[in-house]
C-alpha positions in Angstrom: 49.4 61.5 102.4 49.5 59.1 105.3 50.2 55.4 104.8 46.5 54.4 104.6 45.8 57.1 101.9 48.8 56.1 99.8 47.7 52.4 99.9 44.1 53.3 99.0 45.1 55.6 96.1 47.6 53.2 94.6 45.1 50.3 94.9 42.2 52.3 93.3 44.5 53.7 90.6 45.6 50.1 89.7 41.9 49.1 89.4 41.4 52.1 87.0 44.4 51.0 85.0 43.3 47.4 84.6 39.8 48.5 83.4 41.3 50.9 80.9 43.8 48.3 79.7 41.0 45.9 79.2 38.7 48.3 77.3 41.4 49.7 75.0 43.8 46.9 74.3 41.4 45.6 71.6 41.1 48.9 69.8 44.3 48.9 67.7 43.8 45.4 66.4 40.0 44.8 66.3 39.4 45.9 62.7 42.2 43.6 61.6 41.4 40.5 63.7 37.6 41.0 63.7 37.3 40.4 60.0 37.2 36.7 60.7 34.2 36.9 62.9 30.9 35.5 61.5 28.7 38.2 60.1 31.4 40.9 60.4 30.9 44.0 58.3 32.7 47.4 58.7 29.6 48.9 60.3 29.2 46.1 62.8 32.9 46.1 63.6 32.7 49.8 64.3 29.6 49.3 66.5 31.5 46.6 68.5 34.5 48.9 69.1 32.3 51.7 70.4 29.5 49.6 72.0 31.0 49.7 75.5 30.7 53.5 75.5 26.8 53.4 75.3 26.4 51.4 78.5 29.2 53.4 80.2 27.4 56.6 79.3 24.0 55.5 80.5 25.1 53.9 83.8 28.0 56.1 85.0 26.0 58.5 87.2 23.4 55.9 88.4 26.2 53.6 89.6 27.7 56.4 91.6 24.5 57.3 93.2 23.5 53.7 93.9 26.7 53.2 95.8 25.4 55.6 98.4 22.7 53.1 99.2 24.3 49.7 98.9 27.9 50.5 99.5 30.9 51.5 97.3 32.8 48.2 97.3 29.6 46.2 96.6 28.9 48.3 93.5 32.6 47.9 92.4 32.3 44.1 92.8 29.2 44.1 90.6 30.8 46.3 88.0 34.0 44.2 87.8 32.0 41.0 87.5 29.9 42.5 84.7 33.2 43.6 83.0 34.7 40.1 83.4 31.5 38.5 82.1 31.4 40.7 79.1 35.0 39.9 78.4 34.4 36.2 78.6 31.4 36.4 76.4 33.3 38.3 73.7 36.2 35.9 73.9 34.2 32.7 73.7 32.4 33.5 70.4 33.1 33.8 66.7 30.0 35.9 66.1 30.2 39.7 65.7 26.8 40.0 67.3 27.8 38.2 70.4 31.0 40.3 70.6 28.8 43.4 70.4 26.8 42.1 73.3 30.0 41.3 75.2 31.3 44.9 74.7 28.0 46.3 75.9 28.2 44.1 79.0 31.8 45.2 79.6 30.7 48.8 79.6 27.8 48.0 82.0 30.4 47.7 84.7 30.4 51.5 84.9 32.3 52.0 88.1 34.4 55.1 87.4 32.1 57.3 89.4 32.0 54.8 92.3 35.8 54.6 92.4 36.0 58.4 92.6 33.4 58.4 95.4 35.4 55.7 97.3 38.6 57.7 96.7 36.7 60.6 98.4 35.8 58.4 101.3 39.4 57.2 101.9 41.3 60.5 101.6 41.2 63.7 103.5 40.0 66.9 101.7 43.5 68.4 101.6 45.0 65.4 99.9 42.2 64.8 97.4 43.8 66.8 94.6 47.0 64.7 94.8 44.9 61.5 94.8 42.8 62.5 91.8 46.0 63.6 89.9 47.6 60.2 90.6 44.6 58.4 89.2 44.6 60.7 86.2 48.2 59.9 85.4 47.5 56.2 85.8 44.7 56.4 83.3 46.8 58.2 80.7 49.7 55.7 81.1 47.3 52.7 80.9 45.9 54.0 77.6 49.4 54.3 76.1 50.4 50.9 77.3 47.2 49.4 75.8 48.2 50.5 72.3 51.4 48.6 72.7 50.0 45.5 74.5 47.1 45.1 72.1 49.1 44.3 69.0 51.5 42.1 71.0 48.7 40.0 72.6 46.8 39.9 69.3 49.8 38.5 67.5 50.3 35.8 70.2 46.7 34.8 71.1 44.4 36.5 68.7 41.2 38.5 69.5 39.9 35.9 71.9 43.1 35.9 73.8 42.9 39.7 74.4 39.4 39.3 75.8 40.5 36.5 78.1 43.4 38.6 79.4 40.9 41.4 80.0 38.7 39.0 82.1 41.8 38.0 84.0 42.6 41.6 84.7 39.1 42.1 86.1 39.6 39.2 88.5 42.9 40.7 89.6 41.2 44.0 90.2 38.5 42.2 92.3 41.2 40.8 94.5 42.9 44.2 94.9 39.6 45.8 95.9 38.9 43.0 98.4 42.4 42.7 99.9 44.0 46.2 99.6 41.3 48.8 99.5 40.0 49.6 103.0 36.2 49.6 103.7 35.2 53.1 104.7 33.2 53.5 107.9 30.9 56.1 106.3 30.3 57.7 103.0 31.5 61.3 102.4 29.2 62.9 99.8 31.9 65.3 98.7 30.6 67.7 96.1 34.0 67.7 94.4 34.0 64.0 93.6 30.4 62.8 93.8 27.5 63.6 91.4 24.4 65.2 92.9 21.0 65.4 91.2 20.4 68.8 92.8 23.3 70.2 90.9 22.6 68.6 87.6 20.3 71.4 86.2 22.9 74.0 87.0 25.7 72.1 85.3 23.9 71.2 82.1 22.7 74.8 81.6 26.2 76.2 81.9 27.4 77.2 78.4 31.1 77.0 79.2 30.8 73.5 80.6 28.7 72.4 77.7 31.5 73.5 75.3 34.0 71.5 77.3 31.6 68.5 77.4 31.3 68.7 73.6 35.1 68.8 73.5 35.6 65.5 75.3 32.7 64.0 73.2 34.5 65.0 70.0 37.9 63.9 71.2 36.8 60.4 72.0 34.6 60.2 69.0 37.7 60.9 66.8 39.9 58.6 68.8 37.5 55.7 68.3 37.0 56.4 64.7 40.8 56.6 64.2 41.2 53.0 65.1 38.5 52.0 62.5 40.8 53.1 59.7 44.4 53.5 60.8 45.4 49.9 61.6 44.2 48.8 58.1 46.1 51.7 56.6 49.3 50.6 58.4 48.9 47.0 57.3 47.4 47.3 53.8 48.7 50.6 52.4 52.0 50.9 54.3 53.0 47.2 54.5 53.5 47.1 58.2 52.5 43.7 59.6 50.0 43.8 62.5 52.5 42.0 64.8 54.9 45.0 64.3 52.3 47.7 65.1 53.3 47.8 68.7 56.6 49.5 68.2 55.0 52.1 65.9 52.5 53.0 68.6 55.1 52.9 71.3 57.5 55.3 69.6 54.6 57.7 68.8 53.1 57.7 72.3 56.4 58.2 74.1 57.6 61.1 72.0 54.2 62.8 71.7 53.8 62.7 75.5 57.0 64.6 76.1 56.3 67.0 73.3 53.0 68.2 74.8 54.4 68.9 78.3 55.8 72.4 77.6 52.4 73.5 76.3 50.6 72.3 79.4 53.1 74.4 81.4 52.5 77.4 79.2 48.7 77.1 79.4 48.6 76.7 83.2 51.5 78.8 84.4 51.3 81.6 81.9 47.5 81.6 81.9 47.3 81.0 78.1 44.9 78.1 78.2 42.6 79.3 75.5 45.3 79.8 72.9 46.8 76.4 73.8 43.4 74.7 73.7 42.5 76.2 70.3 46.0 75.5 68.9 45.8 71.8 70.0 42.3 71.4 68.4 43.6 73.0 65.2 46.7 70.7 65.2 44.4 67.7 65.8 42.2 68.7 62.9 45.2 69.2 60.5 46.7 65.9 61.6 43.4 64.1 61.0 43.1 65.6 57.6 46.7 64.7 56.9 46.0 61.0 57.4 44.3 61.0 54.0 47.7 61.7 52.3 50.1 59.2 54.0 49.3 56.1 52.0 52.8 56.0 50.4 55.1 56.7 53.3 55.5 55.0 56.7 57.6 58.0 57.9 54.8 60.4 56.9 52.3 58.3 58.7 54.5 58.3 61.8 54.8 62.1 61.7 51.1 62.7 61.3 50.2 60.3 64.1 52.8 62.0 66.3 51.1 65.3 65.9 47.7 63.7 66.3 48.6 62.2 69.7 50.6 65.2 70.8 47.4 67.2 70.4 45.2 64.4 71.8 47.4 64.0 74.9 47.4 67.8 75.5 43.6 68.0 75.2 43.0 64.9 77.3 45.1 66.4 80.1 43.7 69.9 79.8 40.0 69.3 79.6 39.5 67.8 83.1 41.4 70.7 84.6 39.2 73.2 82.7 36.0 71.4 83.9 37.3 71.7 87.4 38.0 75.4 87.0 34.7 76.2 85.2 32.4 74.1 87.4 30.3 76.2 89.8 31.2 75.9 93.5 30.1 72.5 95.0 29.3 71.1 91.6 32.6 69.6 90.5 31.5 66.0 91.1 28.3 66.5 89.0 30.2 68.4 86.3 32.7 65.5 86.0 29.9 63.0 85.9 28.3 64.8 82.9 31.8 65.1 81.4 32.4 61.4 81.7 29.0 60.6 80.2 29.9 62.8 77.2 33.2 61.1 76.8 31.7 57.6 76.6 28.9 58.7 74.3 31.6 60.1 72.0 33.3 56.7 72.0 30.1 55.0 71.2 29.1 57.3 68.3 32.7 57.3 67.0 32.5 53.6 66.6 28.9 53.3 65.5 28.8 56.2 63.0 32.4 55.7 61.9 31.7 52.0 61.1 28.6 52.9 59.1 30.6 55.5 57.1 33.5 53.1 56.6 31.1 50.7 55.0 29.2 53.4 53.0 32.0 55.8 52.0 35.3 54.1 52.8 38.3 55.4 54.7 38.1 58.9 53.3 34.5 59.2 54.4 35.5 58.4 58.0 38.4 60.8 57.9 36.3 63.7 56.7 33.6 62.9 59.3 36.3 63.2 61.9 37.6 66.5 60.4 34.0 67.9 60.4 33.5 67.1 64.1 36.8 68.6 65.0 36.1 71.7 62.9 32.9 72.3 64.8 34.8 71.9 68.1 37.4 74.4 66.9 34.6 76.9 66.1 33.1 76.5 69.6 36.5 76.8 71.2 37.3 80.0 69.3 34.0 81.6 70.4 34.4 80.4 74.0 35.3 83.1 76.6 38.7 82.7 78.0 38.6 80.1 80.9 38.9 81.3 84.4 41.8 80.3 86.6 40.0 79.4 89.8 40.4 76.4 92.0 38.1 74.8 94.5 38.6 75.6 98.2 36.7 74.0 101.0 36.0 75.7 104.3 34.8 73.5 107.1 32.4 75.4 109.3 31.4 75.2 113.0 27.8 74.2 113.4 25.8 77.2 112.1 22.1 78.0 112.2 20.0 78.6 109.1 19.7 82.4 109.8 23.5 82.7 109.7 24.0 81.4 106.1 23.5 84.7 104.4 26.0 86.5 106.7 28.6 83.7 106.2 28.1 83.8 102.5 28.5 87.6 102.5 31.7 87.5 104.5 33.3 84.9 102.3 32.4 86.7 99.1 34.0 89.9 100.3 37.4 88.2 100.5 39.8 89.1 97.6 39.9 86.4 94.9 36.7 84.6 95.9 34.5 84.2 92.8 31.7 81.9 94.1 30.4 80.4 97.4 28.0 77.6 98.1 27.3 76.4 101.6 26.2 72.8 101.9 24.6 70.8 104.7 25.5 73.6 107.2 29.0 72.1 107.7 31.1 73.2 104.7 31.4 76.1 102.3 32.7 75.4 98.8 34.6 78.3 97.3 35.9 79.0 93.8 39.0 81.2 94.2 41.7 82.8 92.2 44.9 81.6 93.9 46.8 84.7 92.8 44.5 87.0 94.7 43.1 84.8 97.5 44.9 84.7 100.9 43.6 81.9 103.0 45.2 83.4 106.1 42.3 85.9 106.2 39.9 83.1 107.0 41.4 82.9 110.5 39.6 86.1 111.4 36.2 84.4 111.1 34.8 82.6 114.1 32.6 80.3 112.0 35.6 78.7 110.2 36.7 75.4 111.7 39.2 74.3 109.0 40.2 75.4 105.4 41.4 73.0 102.8 42.6 73.5 99.2 40.8 70.9 97.0 
């Protein structure tokens, strides 16, 4: 990357991180600190935890598309202001209903797709994979940090303090976008990072993608439901004060992260992704079921949560890669938009349904609800065809006429390792290729090729 790209990527990654911190810091402490809110019940507390996911799910793709018309940075400013306003609203009240409204308003700042579109505007095609990977790593780290900071800030300043810190982070993010993120001269509607309505029908009718979408839905449903029950288990059943929860989560997250890395390597390098995926879902299911038997031992609880987050981190890292591999050519941006919508809808229903079950059936009811959802996902994963091992490859074309499209498509499809071809706007061809078979040097033989980039 050049200096401008590095600055842009780091600035946008930091904005992602601040939003993630703000959304997730409250999760490990909300069920404990939220009991003092007026009108609080387990069902309403669960709804408050997951409420942000509903507005995120509904507005994610529209925000991205609207940014084409009014500008990327303008939509990011609007999203961050909504996020800050929701945080201030939730922090300034002692009513559970107003906190729910604040969480919905937080989620209404659904700028993830806009940030990815802006990332596309500010990076060259050949550097985009590195840029997206940097953002992905930042998101993962910020989630882990949020589990540590949440209990620490909760012990210092309470629930309102966490929301006020979240609002402050949104303001810092606004300054970063204004001062450090360049304003692009034009929008690049890259099919790899930007959703397109024309591709939506193809994406939502693809059975492989739908299984992966259900996977991220189930994963975040279970994650949200976990924090409805586990903080109370730590404090009430295992005797660990809420002010000490941070070191418990810190030790679990650090060790589980390193434990999952070898399995990522096995899945990707050895092309054993389906066994790794099914094994991780199975481990997550067993760990979730094991939570029902840890009431007498802090060590047992630590071990069960270690395996839970080892599997969770492995799946969280693997699923976006699988979406990228399985998405039809020129549809990655749309596939990721549907994927993100599924993720946030899972978070919403994990909180809403989990809270209802907590009130109606107690902790065991929530745990077996989680196990049931994971069991269904495991069944879908076992019956899923082995994922392909293709990557996106973009070929920039010289200006071509409409009557040349079929010939270009035919020539590209004949190349070894090319699995799919889509030509867009007469200027680029999006390929899905198997890197073990594809030789990009062969493209030099074609007069219609201007430039080829791995994406």
